Structures are given as C-alpha cells and as structure tokens.
C-alpha positions, 0 to 999 in steps of 0.5 A: 631603397632607403626608408620613407624618411629619405626623400623628405630629408633629401629635399630639406637638405637641398633647400637648406643648401641652396636657400630655396623655398618650397615654391622655388624647389618645385620650379627647379624640379618642374613640379607643383608646390603641392607636390613638393609639399607631399614629398616633404611630408612623406604622404607620397613618393616621387616616381622614377623620372622625378627621382632622377631630377632630385638626384641631379639637384642633390648633386648640384647642391652638394648634398651627401649621398647618404642623405640622398640615398633614396634618390641616388640609389634608384636607376633612372632608366625606364623598363624595356627602354620606354622613353621618359618624356619631359614634364610638360609645362602647364601652358603646353598641356592646356594648349594641347587640350584646347586644340583637341577641343577645337578640332571637334568644336565644329561638330559639337557646340561648347556645352556638348563637346566636353562630354566627349573630351573629358572622358577621353582625357580620363581614359588616357590618364587611366591607361598611362597610370596602368602602364606605370603600375605595370612597370613598377611590378616589372621592377619587382618581378624582373620582366614586363610580360610576367608583370602583366600576367600577374596583374591579369590574375590579381587586379587588386595590385592596380588602382584601376585594371584596364583590359587590353582593348581599353589600353591606349596602345590599342586605341591609338593603334600603336599595338594591334588588338585582335578582337575575339568573336562573340558567343555566337562566333560573330566578329566584334571588331569595331568599324572605327575609333568611335565604336572602339572607344565606346567598347573600351569605356564599357569594358573599363566599367565592367572591371571597375564598377566604381567608374560606372556613370563616370567614364561611360557617360557618352557613346562615341559612336552615337548617331542622329538621322543616320549621321555620327554625332562626332565624325570618326576622322576628327575623333581619330585626330584627337586620339593622335593629339593625346598620343603625342609623347610630350603629353603623357599623363602617367605618374612619372610624367605629371603629378595629379595636382598638375593635371588638375590645373590643366583639367580646370583650365579645360572646364573654364574654357568650356564654361566660357563657351557654354554660358548659363549651364557652365555655372552649374558645375564650375566655380572660378578657381580663384574663388575656390582658393579664396574660400579655402584660404580663409577657412584654413582646413586642418588635417583630418577635418570633415568637409562637405559641399552639398552642390559639388558640381565639378568637385573644385571647391572640395579639391581646393580645401585639400590643396590648401590643407597641404599648403598649411601643413606640409608634413601632415599625413592625415587628409581631409575627409571630403563629402559631396552631393550633386544632382546633375548626372553630368556634373557628378561624372565630371566631379568623379573624374576630377577628384580621381585625377587629383588622386583624392578620395571623396565620398560623392553621391547623387541627389537633390540636397533640399529634397533628399540630403544623402549624408545622414547619421545612423539615426537618420538625422543630417550628418554634420561636418567641420567645414561646409563650402558650396556655390549653389544655384543662385535665386533658385525658385523653391516651393514653400510647401517643400520647405514647410514640410521638411522632415529635417526641420532645417527651415521653419526653426531657423528663421522661417520659410521663405518663398520665391528665391532660394538663397537663404534656404541654402544657408539654412541647410548649411547651418543644419549640416554644421557641427558645433564648432563648424565654419562655412563659406557659401557663394550667393547672389549679392541681393541675398544679403540686402533684399527686404532691408528698409522695407516697411512691409515684412520680408521673409528673406530679411526675417531669416537674415535677422534670425542669423544675425541675432544669433551671431552666426554670420562671421562675414560677407565678401563682395566679389568683383563683377563678371567672374562667374559663367552663368551671370555677370553679377558680382556674387558674395561669399557668406561666411558662417561660424558656430563658434566665433573667436572671442575677438569677433563675437557680436561683430560682422566682417564686411569686405568690399573686394569689387575692385580686386580683379584683372579685366578679361574677355569674356570674363574677369578674374582675380590674380594671385595677389588679389586673392592674397590681399583679400585673404590677408585683410579678412583674416586680419579682422580690423578695419581697412579704409576702402576695403573692410569694415568690422561692424558691431551687430548693433549697427547691423540691427540699426541698418535693418539687417543690411549686410551688403559690403558697399553700404559699409565700405566705400572705396577710396576715391583716387581722384584729386579733390580741390577747393571750389574757389581754386576750380573757379579760378582755373576756369576763369583763366581758361576763359581768358585764354580762349578770349585772347585766342579768339581776338588773335585769330580775328586780327589774323583774318582781318589782315588777310 
C-alpha cells in the first residue's frame, strides 16, 4: 500500500493528463465534488470499489503506475465474494426512498411516517458500514469469521458496533437469527418485523449509548386501540426495498455527502407534505448553501447554530469549507442546539450520515443556552448561522430578566414578535471578529419605520445600525420555505467589517431569482451563484443590489427592506405617450373601416 500522498497525487495527475476539473473528475468516478475534494486533500481515502474506478481511469489517462501505486496495488475483489453494487445515481436513490415512504403513507400522514423511515434508513446505513468495517478487518486478519470474533471482543475497532440481531441480514431474514430465551427461559423471538426492528434499535443503543434518543425514537410495533400504527406487512415491504443491492449504503457504495443529498431530498419531501411543522427542522438546501458561500468558512473555525433543526446549515458550512480549501485537513468545529426532541434526533442522524463531528445539545436557546465557557458566560464563535422560528412570541419578562444580558444592553427589550431577540442572542455569541447569517421574517427589517410612535423593534434595529453591526440584508424569493409562503430575509451581521464596507449596508433584492415549482419554488444553482457573486462583489448592481451609506439608512428611519432601496429593472418597453395615442388612433380607424365593410356586405345580402 502506498503512503497517504499516493491517492492525491494520482488524482491530480489524472486531472492534469485529461484536463479535468474536480467536478468533471467526480462525474467520471461517480462520486460527488466534495468527495474528490477530500480525496485530493488527503482527509479521507477511497474505499475498494472506488479504488478500482480510480485505477481504471489512471490507466485511461496514461498515468504512470508508480504515481497511481495506491490505486493499482489494491485488489478489486470484495471479501468472500460479496458483489460490489454500482454506485447509484442520486435520482434512483431518491426514488427508492420516496417509494418506500409512499408505501406506508396510507397508514401515516406525512408529518409522521418520517418518524419510522428515517431511523430505518439510518439503521441500514449503520449495518452496511459495519459490514464494510468487518471486511476491512478480514483483509488484515485473512478471514471474515476471525474478523467478526475480534470485533466482538473489541468494539472500539468499529465506528458503531451492531449486535447480530440488529444487522441487516437478520432484519431482512437473509440470514436466520436464533433469538435466545430471556433470564426466565421464555422465548424472545419477535412476532413480526415491527417487533424485530424495535428490539434491534434498542440493542444498538445498549452497545452505542451515544445513539440514545437518535435511532430509538419510535416503537415500530406500537399499537393504538388494538391496531398497529404501521402495518407489519407494509413495513416488511419497506425493508425489502432497502435490501435491494442497488441501494447498498456502505462506505464503498456511497460517500457520506452523496447519501446526505438523498437524505435531504427526503426531508424536503416530508416538509412538502407536512406544512407548518416541517419549517421547524428544514431550511431549503439552496438557502443553506447561499449563506455558507457568503460567509466563506475557513478550516478550524467554530460554527454555531442555536436553532439547528436537521443540522443542515452546519453541514453546508463544512461542505463549503471543503470546496474553498480542498487540501485543508482541519475541519470546522461545529456546535448546534435544538429544542425539539424529534428535530434533535434528525440532526444527529444527518450529521452522522454526513460523517461530520458536531457537538449537538438539546435545550431552549433563549431560556437556557447550552454552550458556555468555564466562567458560565456564553461561549462565543467565529460564525453563527440560524433559521429560528419567525415571529415567535416571547415574554418581555424573560428578556428583561436574562442572566446573560443579551437583550436590555443590545437595543432594549421588545414584546410580541421575537425576531430581533434572536439577533440579539446572535450578537451575544459572536466573538470579536465573527460574522453571522440569520433567516427571519421580512417584516423584521422594516416594522416600525415611519411610525410617529416609538417602536421597540425599530429601536433595536436602530441600535444595531448605529453601531455598524449589520453588514447586509438579502430578500429571498417567495414560497421557498415550508412553514410559510412569505419570502424571508437573511440578515448578515459582522463585528469586524472590512474597511471598504464600514458605515455601509448591502441591500440585495433576490426576489426574482427562483424557479417556479409546486408546491414550493426553489433557487437554481445559477440563482445562488449569481446572488453570492453580487453580494461578495460589494458594489451597486442596478435592479439587484444597493450599497447604502449608514446615514441614508438613518434618514429612512432605519428601514432595511431591500425593496425600498432596489427596484427591479422593468423589462417592458416604455414608449412616448404621443406614439401610443397615434397607434390607438390607427387601430380605431381600422375598426371603423372593418365595421363599414361588414355593413356593406350585410346590405348586399
């Protein structure tokens, strides 16, 4: 086996020889751009199936064997004859997942069936990875049975140890499992697949306590009024769909980021079906990437999401950090807090599936922020991202009595809508050079402006603007989010603006950058790239962005709504009134002539 530099050198040599970008190389190898980034950066290594593809492409490119030594020296056969499945396309994986969801949809509405399907998907991933790791040990020790015996004796050799009853071959009944009797000699064999799955996930948690509250969030055999919540026959059908060898989810079959895309597709589909509740845990993928590409995270930076939901915003930060620095070996240090137990479980699964290490904690961020330093003060971060609940009603008493002094000293305490308290908390957890992006209801940036009466939201907004803490505001298109048809805005904060942006605010109107869809619109890759380029460019763009002096914001009574400052260029043709009237006169004369001709024809008849 070659040293760690073998694969990065091989991939660069292939790209150089074939004049390929990383994106093009990823397409040739059937993996994602982020995966090639990691391989070239040396932060991860291809598995056996991928090594074979690299070796074949190296031969096609004419790369010398010594350069590709690591690829070409590895045999491509799998241990004990296991057949390697072709890497599935994103579309086929997504279709499989959605077909599985639809097969039980009649039993559970959209907001509920994810509770069953996501842990099942996660268990399948854990099982396939377990098998891959046993294969790795078998290569080292020469025999799979010996490898299993060694793993049974030392679970630390594996990422997650799965007991025999929780392995997919037992769940799918490909390999019979003999259930031992309990302590009193009574049989423990489950009646059906539902009971088997519940026993399996509980057994996984016993051996992997870190997965408690993550994989065991549902009882697959739960009953109400004497009837199963989910029919065992339908559940068996889902297990069979997941057992299709085309959809194997091991290390050699799909990369973590690939599975993450399919996983996010499933979250999006759930969100489409479940309406209001979905917005609590899902931020549209393109919005997450938009935020990350503007914030431009750097290796080793700390990133915090205090309303982390599914964990998607944190994941996007890490993926973009890898894009920006493919050779960087220092990951982001990510921290998330989430109140809802279901969303917390989803975020744990999502980050593990993405193979990312995130410190996730449960709790109410306003009442009990979990991340604190040794002195009990709020921990501060380099980057803060969040999509908190919009217009959340918060008690003024809670904000007034805050032990961390996040509100009263940062513009005052508001009542009613909680958008600005979220930004006040954001500021409280930003370190001296930090930057942040928070998604809010669009009314947050304009409410109270122009009013003769004192408005508490406007007062907080004034405090932020007067201290030059607001870097910019982006107005998003309507109907992107699943809990509202409102447009949404992203508010960017900065504690250390570049010199060129001091005392200025970037106001970008991206409301027209979307692709019409049902039931929700979305932003294309080109839409996102265009918005990012415009914002980072930092100059006026007619019809899209205005760079506004702080003094002008003050004169406008602290109204930060981009539509006030940026009017879309009207693509209709404007003409002089005289020309329009002349055309109308011509049309009138033509109509008179037509009437006269018609009257003459009727008179002759």
